[in-house]
N, C-alpha and C positions, 0 to 999 in steps of 0.2 A: 549465408544471408543473415542469419541471426545475429552474427557479429556485427554486421553493418547497422542493424537497427539499434542495439542496445550497447552503450560502452561496457566495457569489462569492469567488473566490481572487484575491488581488493578481496582477499581470502576473508578477511575479518570486518566485512561491511554488509549492511542491509539497506536496500532501497524500497521506499514506499511511496505510494500515491493515493490520494483521496480524490475520487471522481464524483461529479454531480451532473445527471442528466439536464437539470435546469440550467447549468453553467453554459450549455451550448448556445442558448440564446442570448439576446441583448441584455446587459447588466451582469454576465456571467462572471467577469472578473471581480466586480464588486461583491456579488454573492460569495464566491470562494475566498476572497480576502475577509469577509465578515465572518464567514464559518471558521477561518483560521483563528482570528481574533477571539471569538467566543469560546472555541475548543480551548485554546491555550489559558484563557481566563478560568474556564470551568475546571480544567485539570492542572492548573498551577500548583495547587497543594501537593498532588501526587507526584508531578514532575519534579519540583523543588526538593522533595525528601529522597529522590533517587540519587545515589552516589554512582555516577556513570564511569565506567572503565576509561574510556576516551572522549567520546563525544555525546552530547545529548541529543535527544529527539528535536528535529528542526523542521518546521512546516513552512514552506514557502510557496507562492503562487508560481505556477509554471505554464505559460501561454500554451495553447495548441499549437502543435507543429507535426506536419505530416499525419501519420496515423495515430499520434498521441493527443487526445483532447486536452483542453485546459484542465488543470488539475492543482491541487495542493501536494506537495511532495518534498522529499529530502532523501538524504543518504547519511547514515550513521556509521561511523567505525566504532566498533564495540571491543576491538582488541581480544584479549584472552576470555573476555567475560561473555559467554553466549547468553546468559541470563539477561544482559542488556537487549539482545535482540528478540528474545521471548517477551520481555517487558514491553517493548514497542509493539509486538503483535497484541498484546492486552490492551494497551492505550488506543491503538487503532480500532480496536473491537469496541471500546468503550465510546470512542468518538462516534462511531457508526451507530451505536445505539442511542446516543444523545441526539444525533442529527440524522434522522432516518432517510434524508434524500441524498446521504453520502454513501459511497461503496468503495472499499479499500482493496488495493493490490499491494502485494509485497514479495521481494525476492531477494536472494543473496548470491553469492558466487556459485552455489549448487543450483540455482534456479528457483522453481517454485517449492520452496523446502516444505511449505504447508501441505503440498500433494505428496511429498516424498513421505512426510510423517503419517499421512492418512492413507497411504497406498494399499493397505489391506482393506480398506472399506470403501474404495472408489469403484465405479463402474468398469467393467473389463474393457470397454472401448476407449478408455481414457489412458493416453500414454503421453510423453513429452512432446511427440510430433502432432498429437491431436488436441492438446490443452491450450495452445497459444491463444489469448484473448478471451478465454472462456471462464476464467475464474474471477468471481465477484465475492468479497468478504462483506456480508450485509448483515448488520446487527450481530446475531448469533450464529449465522450460518455461513458455510462455504457453499455457494451456489455454483453449479456447473451448467453453463449455458450450452445448449445443443449445436448452436452454430456461433461462429466467431462474431464478436461485436463490431469489431472495426475493420472489416474487409471490404 
């Protein structure tokens, strides 16, 4: 079932989404597009200074479809340079700090790699089967929601 919901990612790619609860209402698309514009302007010096292995971070508007709400998102192929993947995590964290109404989701071909990295510090009830739609990267935190958000 998981394979039906998410297209497979190449081994050297990362997928990211920025979500906003306010985007669910009227004017949501304009709000998300404005956030993307402001974020890219705000972080332009940081992004321009980065030498990307293959592809840069790209934020695009994604309309809501099925269980995926409207969002800003993208996929970046980072090639052999895993530092690009971690740099994207950093940039997304900084965007959520700058725009408190946004929350981020990020995964790669291994799945929720931030959960994998933090495995020793997570609650015992959390595992790959119980983690779907429970992760929100909001400002400085990785929040775990007790009930799935989009069920």
